[in-house]
BATOR-616095 format. One record per residue: x, y, z of N, C-alpha, C, O in turn. Coordinates in steps of 0.1 Angstrom, whole numbers, plus 5000, padded with zeros to 4 digits. Example, Ala and Ser with C-alpha at 12.3 -4.5 7.8 and 13.67 -1.06 7.14 Angstrom:
BEGIN
513249435078512349555078513249675078514249675085
512849785071513749895071512950005079513450115080
//
This chain:
BEGIN
500949885000500050005000500950125000501950135007
500550224992501350344991501350435004500450415012
502250525005502350605017501750745014501950795002
501150815024500850955022501951045025503050995029
501851175024502951275026503451265040504751265042
502651255050503051245064503951125066504951135073
503451015061504150885063505550895056506550845061
505550955044506750955036507851045042509051005041
507451155050508351245056508751195070509651245076
508051085075508351035089509650955088509950895078
510350945099511550855099511150705097510050675100
512050625090511750485087511450415100511950445111
510550315099510250225111511250115112511050005107
512350145119513450055121513650045135513350135143
514349935140514549915154515649995160515750015172
516550045151517750115156517750245149517750255136
517950355156517950495150519250515142519250615134
520250435143521450435136521350365122522350365115
520150315118519950235106519350325095518950265085
519450455097518950545086519650675088520050705099
519750755077520250895078519350985071518450945063
519451115074518651215068519351265055520551285056
518651275044519251315031519951445031520751475022
519651525041520351665042521851645044522551745040
522351535049523751515050524451515036525651535036
523751505026524251505012524051635005524751664995
523051715010522651835002522751965009522852065002
522851965022522852095029524152165029525152115034
524252285024525452365023526152405037527352415038
525252415047525852445060526552325066527652335072
525952205064526552085069527852055061528852005067
527852085048529052065040530152155045531252105047
529852275048530952375053531452315067532652325070
530552275075530952225088531752095088532752085096
531452005078532151885078533551905072534451825074
533652015064535052045059535952075071537152035071
535452145080536252185092536352075102537452045107
535352005105535351905116535751765112536251695120
535551725099535851595094537151595085538151535087
537051675074538051665063539351725067540351675062
539351825075540651885079541251825092542251875097
540551725098541051655110541351515108541551445118
541251465096541551325094542551315083542851415075
543251195082544251175072543651155058542751075056
544151225048543551235034544651185024545751235024
544251075016545151025006545351134995544451204991
546651144991546951244980547351174967546751184957
548451094968548851024956549850914960550050894972
550450834950551350734952552750794951552950884943
553750734959555050784958555650784944556550864941
555250694936555850684922555450814914556050834903
554550884919554151014912555151134915555151234909
555851114926556851214930558151134933558651134944
558651074923559750974924561151044926561950994933
561351154919562651224919562551354926561451424927
563651404930563751544936563151644926563551644914
562251724930561651824922560251774915559551854910
560051644917558751594911557651644921557751654933
556451684915555451744923554051704917553851664905
553051714925551651714921550851824928551151844940
550051894921549151994928547851934930547451844922
547151984940545751934943545152034952545752134955
543952004957543352094967542452014976541951904973
542352064988541551994999540752095006541352195011
539452085008538652185014538852325008538752415015
539052324995539252454988540652514989540952614983
541552454997542852504998543852454988543952334987
544452534979545352484969546652434976547252504984
547152314971548252244977549252194967548852164955
550452174971551452114962552252014970552852054980
552351894965553051784972554351764963554251744951
555551774970556751774962557851694969557951694982
558751634962559951564968561051664968561451724957
561651684979562751774981564151714977564251594974
565151804977566451754974567051664985568051594983
566451674997566851585008565951445007566051365016
565251434996564451314994563151305002562451205001
562951405010561751405019560551465010560651565002
559351395012558151445005557351535015557051495026
557151655010556451765018555251805010555151784998
554251865017553151935011553052075017553152095029
552852165007552752305011551452365006550852314996
550952475013549852545008550452624996551452704997
549752604985550352654972549952804969549352834959
550352884978550153024976551353104980552053064990
551653214974552853294976552653374989551553424991
553653384997553553465009553453615007553253695016
553653654995553553794992552253844990551753924999
551453814979550153854977549153734975547953764972
549553614978548653504978548353444965547353364964
549153474954548853404941549253254942550153224949
548553174934548953034933550353034927550553094916
551252954933552552944928552752844917553152884906
552452714920552652604910551252584903550352544910
551252604890549952604884549752484874548652474869
550752404872550552284865550152174874550352184886
549452064869549051954877550151874882550151834893
551151844873552351764878553551804869553351864858
554751764874555951794866557151784875557051724886
558251854871559451854878560051994878559952054868
560552044889561052174889562252184899562352104909
563152284896564252304905563952394917564452384928
562952484915562452564925561052614922560552584910
560352674931558952724928559052874926559652944935
558452924915558453064912557053114911556253054903
556653224918555353284917555453374905556253454903
554453354896554453434883554053574885554153654876
553553614897552953754899554153854900554253944893
555053824910556153914912557553844912558553894915
557453714907558753634905559453604918560653584918
558753594930559353544942559653394940558953324933
560753344946561153204944561153134958561453194968
560953004958560952924970561752794966561552744955
562552744975563252624972562252504975561152524979
562752374972561852264973561552224988560652144990
562152294997561852275011560952385017560652395029
560452475007559552585011560052715015559352805019
561452725016562052845020561952955009562152924997
561653075013561753185004563253215001563953245010
563653214988565053224985565353354976566453394975
564353414970564553524961563453614960562253574959
563753744961562753854959563353954950564454004954
562853994938563454094930563554224939562554264945
564754284938565054414946564654394960563854474966
565154294967564854264981565254384990564754385001
566054464986566454574995565254664998565354745008
564154654991562954734994562254695007561454765012
562654585012562054535024562954555037562554515048
564154615035565054635045564454725056564754705068
563754825053563254925063562154875071562154885083
561154815065559854775072559854625073559054575082
560654545066560554395067559254345059558554425053
559054215060559754115068560954065060561154095048
561753975066562853915059562453785052561353735055
563253735043562853615036562653495046561853415044
563453495057563353395067561953385072561453275077
561253495072559853495078558753465068557653465071
559153435056558153415045558153275038557753265027
558653175045558553045040557152995039556253055045
556952895030555552845027555052775040555852715048
553752765041553052685052553152545048552752505037
553652455057553852315054552652245061552352265072
552152145053550952065058551551935062552451875055
551151875073551651745078551451645067550351625062
552551565064552551475053553251345058554251355065
552651225055553251105058552950995048552151015039
553650885049553550775039553250645046553850615056
552250565040551950435044551950345032551050365023
552750245032552850145021552850215007552250164998
553550315007553750384994552650494991552750554980
551650505000550650594997550850725006551150715018
550750834999551050965005549751025011548751035004
549751065023548551125030549051255036550151285039
547951345037548151475044547151485055546051415056
547351585065546451605076546651755080547851795083
545651835079545651975083545851985098546352085103
545551885106545551885120546951835125547251715125
547751935130549051895135549151815147550151755151
548051815155547951735167547251595165547151525175
546851565153546251435151547251315154548451335153
546651195156547451075158548251055146547851095135
549350975146550150935135549350855125548350785128
549850865112549150795101549150645104548050585102
550250595109550350445112549250405122548550315120
549150485133548150455142546650475137545750405141
546450585129545250615124544750495115543550455116
545550445106545150335097544950205105544050125103
545850175114545850055123545749925115546449905105
544949835119544849705113544049705100544049605092
543449825096542849835084543749815072543349785061
545049845074546049835064546549695061547249665051
546149595070546649455069546349395055547149315051
545149415049544849345036545749395024545849325014
546349515026547149565014548549595017549349615008
548949625029550249675033551349575028552249615021
551349445031552249355027552349335012553449325006
551249335005551249324990551949444984552749424975
551549564989552249684984553749674986554549714977
554149634997555549625001556249514994557549514994
555549414988556149304981556649344967557449274961
556249464963556549504949556949644948556749724957
557749684938557949824935556849864925556849824913
555949944930554749974922554850114916555550194921
554050134905553950264899552550284894551850194890
552150414893550850444887550850434872551750494866
550050354867550050334852548750384846548650394834
547750404854546450464850545950574859546050554871
545450684853544950784862543850854854544050884842
542750884861541650954855540851034866540750994877
540251144861539351214870537951214863537851214851
536951214871535551234867534751324875534751304888
534151424870533351514878531951454880531251414870
531551434892530351364895529351464902529751534911
528151464897527051544902526451484913525251434913
527151474924526751414936527651434948528651494946
527251394959527951424972529251324973529151214969
530251374979531451294980531251164988531751054985
530351184999530151065008529350965000529550845002
528451004991527650904984528550834974528250714971
529550904968530450834959531250724967531350614963
531750764978532650674987531850564991532250444989
530550584996529850475002529250384991528850264994
529150434979528750334968529850234966529550114963
531050274967532150174967532150084979532549964977
531650124990531550045002530349955003530349865011
529349984995528049914996528149794986527749814975
528549684991528649564983527249504979527249424970
526249544986524849504982524549554968523749494961
525149664964524849714951525549644939525349674928
526349544943526949464932525949384924526249344913
524749374929523649314921523349394909522949344899
523649524909523249614898524249604887523949644875
525549564889526549554879526449414872526549314878
526349414859526249294851527549214853527549094855
528749284853529949214855530049144869530449024870
529649204880529649144893528649044894528948934901
527449064889526448954889526948824883526748714888
527548844872527948724864529148654869529248534869
530148734874531448674878531548654893532448574897
530748714901530948714916529748674924529748574931
528648754923527548744932526948604932526448554942
526948544921526348404919527348294921527048174918
528548334925529648234927529548174941529148244950
529848054942529847984955530848044964531948074961
530348074976531248134987531248284986531848344995
530548344977530548494976530048564989530648664994
528948504995528448565007529048525020528748575030
530148435018530748385031531948465035532948415040
531848595033532948685037532448785047531348845045
533148805057532648905068533249045066534349055061
532549145070533049275072533949275084533549225094
535149335082536049355094535949505097536649585091
535249545108535149675112536349725120536649655129
536949835117538149885123537850025129536950095125
538650065140538550195145538750305135539150285124
538350425138538550545130537650545118537950625109
536650465117535750465105536150375094535550375083
537150295096537750205085537050075085536350035095
537249995075536749855074537349785062537849855053
537249655061537649575050536949445050536549395060
536949385037536649245036537649185026537849235015
538249085031539349025023539348875022539748815012
538848805032538848655032537548605037536748675043
537248475034536148405040536448395055537548425060
535448355062535548345077536648245081537248265091
536848145073537848045076539248095072540248015073
539348215066540648265061541048235047542048295042
540248165040540548135026540148245017539248325021
540748265006540448374997539148364989538748254986
538548474986537348474976537948494962538648594960
537648404953538148414940537048434929536148354928
537248534922536248574911536448484899537548454896
535348434893535348354882535148444869534048454864
536148504864536048604853535548544840534948604832
535948414838535548354825534148334824533648294813
533348364834531848354832531348464824530148464819
532148574823531748684815532148664801533348634799
531248684792531548654777532848714773533048834774
533748634767535048674761536148704771537248744767
535848704784536848734794537548594798537048484796
538748614803539448504809539748514824539648624829
539948404830540248414844541648474847542548474838
541848534858543048604861544048524869544248534881
544648434862545648334868547048374866547948324872
547248474857548648524853548848664858547848734859
550048704861550348844866549748874880549648984883
549448764887548848794900549848854910551048804911
549448954917550349014927550748914939549848844943
552048924943552448834954551548864966551448974970
551148754972550248764984548748744981547948734990
548448744968547048714964546948584957547948544951
545748524957545548404950544948434936544448544935
545048354926544548384913543048424914542248354921
542648534908541348574908540848644921539648684922
541748654931541248694944540848844944541348934937
539748864951539149004953539249044968538848964977
539649164970539549214984539449364983539849424973
538849434993538749574993538949635008538449575017
539649745009539749815022539349955020539650025010
538550005030537950135030538550215041538450175053
539250325038539950415048539150545049539150625039
538550575061537850695063538750815061539850805066
538350925055537050945051536650905037535450885034
537650875028537050845014538050775005538150804993
538950695010539850615002539450465001539250405012
539250414989538950264988540150204980540550254969
540650094986541750024979541249884974540849804983
541249864961540649744955541749654950542749704944
541549524952542449424945541549334937540449284941
541949304924541349204916542449124910542649114898
543249054918544248964915545449024907546549024912
545149084895546149134887546149294887547049354882
545049344893544849484893544649544907544049484916
545249664909545049734921544549874917545049944909
543349914923542750044921542650124934542250074944
543150254934543050344944541950444940542150514930
540850454948539750534944539450634956539450594967
539350764953538950864962538350984955538250974943
537951084963537351194956537651324964538151324975
537451434957537651564962536351634963535751664952
535851674975534551744976534751884970535751954973
533751934962533852064957532652144963532752264967
531452084963530252134968529352024973529651904970
528152054979527351934984526951844972526851724973
526751904960526351824949527451804938527151784926
528651814942529751814932531051754938531451814948
531551654933532851604937533651564925533051534914
534951554926535851504916536351364920537151354930
535951264913536451134916537751104909537851144897
538651054916539951014910540250864912539950814923
540750804902541150664903542550634897542850694886
543250554904544650524899544750374898544150304907
545450324888545750184887547250164890548050244885
547650074898549050044902549449914895548749814894
550649924889551249804883552749784888553249874896
553349674884554749654888555649724880555649714867
556449804886557449884878558449794871558849704877
558749824858559649744851559249624844559949554837
557849594846557349474839557349484824557449604819
557249374817557449384802556249454796555149474802
556349494784555349564777554149474775552949524776
554349354772553249254770552449244783551249244783
553149224795552549214807551749344811550549344816
552349454808551649584811550349594802549349644807
550449554790549349564781548149474786546949514786
548549354791547449264796546849324809545649324811
547749374818547249434831546349554828545349574835
546749634818545949744815544549704810543549754814
544549614801543349554795542349514806541149544806
542949434816542049384827541649494836540549484842
542449594838541949704846540849774840539749804847
540949814828539949894821538649814818537649874814
538749684819537449614817536449644828535249644825
536949674840536049704851536049854855535049904858
537249914856537450044860537850144849538050094838
537950274852538350364842537150434836536050384839
537350544829536150634825535250554814534050594813
535850464807534950394797534650254801534250174792
534850214813534550084818533050064821532350164820
532649944825531249924829531049974843530050044846
531849924853531449954867531550094871530650154877
532650164868532850304872531750394867531250474874
531550384854530450464848529150434853528350534855
528850314857527550284862527450334877526450384881
528550334884528550394898528250544897527550594906
528850604887528550754886527050774884526450874889
526450694875525050704872524150684885523150754887
524550584894523850564906523850684915522850724921
525150744917525250854926524550974921523851044929
524551004909523951124903522451104903521651204905
521950984901520450964902519950984916518851044918
520550934926520150944940520251094944519351144951
521351164940521451294944520451394939519951474946
520051364926518951454920517751444928517051544931
517351324933516151304941516351364955515351424960
517451344961517751394974517651554974517051614983
518251614964518351754963516951814961516751934966
516051744955514651794953513751764965512651804965
514351694975513551654987512551544984511651514992
512851474973511951354970512151234979511251154981
513451224984513651104993514351155006515551165006
513551175017514151235028515051145037515851205044
515051015035515850935043516550825034516050785024
517750785038518450665033518450555043518750575055
518050435039518050315048519450255049520150245038
519850205060521050125062520750015072521549985081
519649945070519249855080519349705077518849615084
520149675067520349535063521349475073522349535077
520949355078521749275087521749135083520649065083
522949075079523048945075524248885083525348905079
523948805093524948755102525248615099524448535094
526548585102526948435102526348355113525648415122
526448235113525848145123526448175137525848145147
527648235137528248265151527448385157527648415169
526648455150525848565155526648695158526148785164
527848695154528748805156529148875143528748995141
529748805134530248855121529048885112528148805112
529248995104528149025095528749005080529849035077
527848945072528248925058528349055050527949155054
528949035038529349155030528149235026528249355023
526949175024525749255020525049315032523949375030
525549305044525049375055525449525053526349565045
524749615060525049755059525949795071525949915075
526649695077527349735089528449835087528649915096
529149835075530149935073529450075071530050175075
528350075064527750215062527350265076527550385078
526850185085526550235098527750285106527750375113
528850205103530050245110530650375105531050455113
530550395092530950525086530150645092530750745096
528850625092528050745097528150755112528050865117
528450655119528750665133530050755135530050835144
531050735128532250815129532050955124532551045130
531350975113530951105109530151185120530451295123
529151115125528451175136529251215148529051315155
530251135152531051155163531851285160531951375169
532551295149533351405145532551535143533051645147
531351525138530451635136529751685149529451805150
529651595158528851625171527451635168526751715176
526951575158525451575156525051435149525951385141
523951385151523551255145523251275130522651365126
523651175122523451175107521951155105521451195094
521151095114519751065111518851195114517751195110
519451285121518751415124519651525126519751585137
520451555116521651645118521251795121522051865127
520051835118519651975120518351985128517652085128
518151885136516951875145515651895137514751975141
515551825126514351845118513051795126512051855125
513251675133512051625140511551715151510351735153
512551775158512151865169511451985163510452035169
511952035152511352155146509952125142509052205143
509751995136508351965132507451955143506251975141
507851915154507051895166506652035171505952055181
//
């Protein structure tokens, strides 16, 4: 039986208030601004892989919460991140996306900075002798930067816990595999998504939606043992699923998809042929393994209804051209801008956001519970990680995701 307006606007009838969220967490500009300050600037954020800044002077520019940044390897081999604005008048210094440079030069007045962020040159610097300041007072602001398993992270919060402690046991499914190889980025793309950054991230974490992908339905969901994997919930909003409850790997049967072959060759050390696993690092990094392919997926929030999705493919540095061609082929079958899964995920996120923005769907449900016989572990199609994510978001925000702006109290 259909619902009337009052029923539609009422909270879902679930046993647990943490099993749903209010759609305003995706659309409200005030909440977006608040989460930039309370969530995004106080947690560790993935930037890029170390292979992208391999040599002294190599850099990548990016932005986080609207702040322009540049991550660069110095002459001392240390990787640093700086606010990418000149100490003089605030112009952006490094304006290309990536490259190599001996020093950083602001195009406005030609001030120069070395790779360690020190101001080293000002045209006619004697003009500052009377009133100051000196060059020593004009170095760039450095943002806390650290590396885990070859992944570079930043954190605006200088007092936050170390990256190693922040990731904790959530790094277990991928740390050893990354350290077993010398890896490099071989695929990179950006996609502008008309949806909220959290919706994009949580679509990757919502394995229940694998029913919607023809590839996943054909090769995975209907495979024996698919549902026999537990979510491993970790502190700080992280989680992963990597093995069956008995510790054996889940192996995808790729040859079930027409014209595809199983992934028995080029398998990364530490993985079984065809093995699939995924780790989700709060607030928005997902690390995927598909035996021969590694995908790093994250996004940059721009506005409540706009994020830039980035995905990287990692491969073994120095492998033969033939092996790289095969690895690339298998990567883009599922991921990349012209693949099946990534483009379909964009469609899902944009479709839901359009309805949420219009107020057509006031609540999102997260009430699925599928437990193992032990009554403790939850299977991968449970919403346990979604609830875990929103629990961490609510803790950092200091407001519940199911009623973030006291809508129910206002209605009363």
